[in-house]
Residue frames relative to the residue before (quaternion, step in Angstrom):
aa qw qx qy qz dx dy dz
M 1.0000 0.0000 0.0000 0.0000 0.00 0.00 0.00
K 0.3474 -0.7448 0.5392 0.1840 3.56 -0.80 1.05
T 0.0930 -0.7763 0.6195 0.0699 3.55 -0.98 0.83
N 0.3669 -0.7303 0.5433 0.1922 3.53 -1.23 0.56
S 0.5016 -0.6370 0.4977 0.3080 3.55 -1.15 0.72
L 0.6812 -0.4589 0.3704 0.4337 3.54 -1.36 0.14
E 0.6365 0.5280 -0.3355 0.4512 3.61 1.02 -0.74
E 0.6620 0.4869 -0.3090 0.4788 3.63 0.96 -0.83
Y 0.6059 0.5438 -0.3348 0.4745 3.57 1.09 -0.79
S 0.6806 0.4962 -0.2839 0.4582 3.58 0.87 -0.98
D 0.6267 0.5270 -0.3398 0.4627 3.61 1.02 -0.76
A 0.6773 0.4943 -0.2895 0.4616 3.60 0.98 -0.80
V 0.7573 0.3941 -0.2025 0.4798 3.56 0.90 -0.95
R 0.8074 0.2920 -0.1269 0.4967 3.60 0.85 -0.98
G 0.5041 -0.6741 0.4118 0.3492 3.57 1.20 -0.37
S 0.7789 0.0708 -0.0683 0.6193 3.55 1.30 -0.14
H 0.2862 -0.7595 0.5499 0.1972 3.58 -1.24 0.07
T 0.1098 0.7825 -0.5935 0.1530 3.56 0.69 1.14
D 0.6929 -0.4602 0.3333 0.4438 3.58 -1.25 0.22
A 0.6525 0.5173 -0.3175 0.4537 3.57 0.97 -0.83
D 0.6456 0.5112 -0.3213 0.4675 3.62 1.00 -0.80
L 0.6588 0.5036 -0.3136 0.4627 3.59 0.95 -0.83
Q 0.6503 0.4964 -0.3291 0.4716 3.60 0.96 -0.79
W 0.6259 0.5359 -0.3379 0.4550 3.60 0.95 -0.84
L 0.6984 0.4738 -0.2728 0.4619 3.58 0.83 -1.01
E 0.6508 0.5185 -0.3226 0.4512 3.60 0.93 -0.88
K 0.6323 0.5222 -0.3404 0.4599 3.61 0.99 -0.76
R 0.6633 0.4931 -0.3085 0.4709 3.63 0.94 -0.82
L 0.6465 0.5002 -0.3279 0.4736 3.59 1.05 -0.70
R 0.6484 0.5095 -0.3240 0.4636 3.61 0.97 -0.80
D 0.6979 0.4695 -0.2653 0.4712 3.60 0.96 -0.87
G 0.4866 -0.6847 0.4281 0.3335 3.62 1.20 -0.24
V 0.4055 0.7163 -0.4754 0.3106 3.57 1.25 0.27
L 0.7750 0.2135 -0.1046 0.5856 3.56 1.01 -0.87
P 0.4956 -0.6677 0.4614 0.3092 3.61 -1.07 0.66
G 0.3117 0.7076 -0.5934 0.2235 3.55 -1.15 0.71
F 0.1897 -0.7752 0.5870 0.1364 3.58 -1.26 0.03
K 0.4219 -0.6775 0.5352 0.2768 3.52 -1.27 0.39
A 0.1128 -0.7376 0.6630 0.0600 3.52 -1.03 0.91
G 0.7801 -0.0458 -0.0249 0.6234 3.53 -0.11 1.27
R 0.7695 -0.3065 0.2440 0.5044 3.57 -0.67 -1.11
K 0.6547 0.5114 -0.3048 0.4658 3.61 1.26 0.06
W 0.4529 -0.6640 0.5314 0.2676 3.54 -1.18 0.70
R 0.0188 -0.7796 0.6259 -0.0138 3.59 -1.04 0.83
A 0.0487 -0.7809 0.6220 0.0315 3.57 -1.28 0.34
T 0.4199 -0.6702 0.5503 0.2677 3.50 -1.18 0.64
D 0.6694 -0.4756 0.3656 0.4383 3.59 -1.26 0.21
A 0.6366 0.5268 -0.3314 0.4554 3.62 1.02 -0.79
Q 0.6513 0.5016 -0.3193 0.4715 3.61 1.00 -0.75
I 0.6329 0.5112 -0.3408 0.4712 3.60 1.02 -0.68
E 0.6429 0.5084 -0.3196 0.4754 3.59 0.98 -0.81
A 0.6393 0.5087 -0.3266 0.4752 3.61 1.03 -0.73
A 0.6248 0.5337 -0.3293 0.4650 3.62 1.06 -0.71
I 0.6443 0.5151 -0.3158 0.4688 3.54 0.97 -0.85
E 0.6408 0.5295 -0.3067 0.4637 3.53 1.05 -0.84
I 0.6338 0.5260 -0.3111 0.4741 3.58 1.05 -0.89
L 0.7433 0.4349 -0.2224 0.4571 3.61 0.89 -0.97
T 0.5341 0.6160 -0.4246 0.3937 3.62 1.21 -0.20
P 0.3917 -0.7383 0.4914 0.2450 3.61 -0.67 1.03
T 0.3423 -0.7242 0.5612 0.2082 3.53 -1.10 0.72
P 0.5150 -0.6483 0.4458 0.3402 3.61 -0.92 0.78
V 0.2093 -0.7708 0.5940 0.0964 3.53 -1.08 0.83
A 0.4627 -0.6830 0.4925 0.2774 3.54 -0.92 0.92
V 0.3553 -0.7233 0.5503 0.2185 3.54 -0.95 0.89
P 0.4245 -0.7221 0.4767 0.2666 3.61 -0.71 1.04
D 0.4590 -0.6597 0.5259 0.2787 3.54 -1.16 0.68
I 0.0748 -0.8120 0.5788 0.0014 3.58 -0.39 1.24
P 0.4268 -0.7191 0.4827 0.2602 3.56 -0.74 1.04
V 0.5949 -0.5530 0.4333 0.3906 3.58 -1.21 0.41
P 0.3163 -0.8076 0.4645 0.1790 3.61 -0.52 1.10
S 0.4014 0.7605 -0.4615 0.2179 3.63 1.18 -0.01
G 0.7391 0.3999 -0.2340 0.4890 3.63 1.04 -0.66
M 0.5555 0.6229 -0.3880 0.3910 3.60 1.21 0.13
T 0.5355 -0.5800 0.4974 0.3597 3.52 -1.27 0.38
R 0.6808 -0.4871 0.3476 0.4223 3.58 -1.24 0.36
T 0.6521 0.5151 -0.3111 0.4612 3.61 0.99 -0.84
S 0.6525 0.5061 -0.3179 0.4659 3.62 0.93 -0.82
R 0.6412 0.5112 -0.3279 0.4691 3.61 0.95 -0.82
R 0.6505 0.5122 -0.3171 0.4625 3.59 0.94 -0.89
R 0.6636 0.4925 -0.3106 0.4697 3.63 0.91 -0.85
L 0.6400 0.5157 -0.3276 0.4660 3.59 0.98 -0.79
M 0.6656 0.4888 -0.3147 0.4679 3.62 0.92 -0.79
Q 0.6366 0.5203 -0.3327 0.4619 3.62 1.04 -0.71
E 0.6627 0.5092 -0.3074 0.4550 3.59 0.98 -0.79
S 0.7147 0.4547 -0.2634 0.4616 3.58 1.01 -0.77
A 0.6169 0.5611 -0.3544 0.4231 3.61 1.20 -0.25
């Protein structure tokens, strides 16, 4: 079974492997947010784990709430409506 290094994992998930990208990925691996394993002192991942990580990081579409036209509302009602939608 082929495994990928942390740099290869970062290239697939983040698009590059700068120090910041590697630190970001290593933190998510340590916290258990993304799948991977340690082999000795280095993080590794299979192709299936990288695909699972990409699936985890893919944003899901969110429905946009239907907000009524605030022109006929009082100032207090408009403020409350904006607070609820934020």
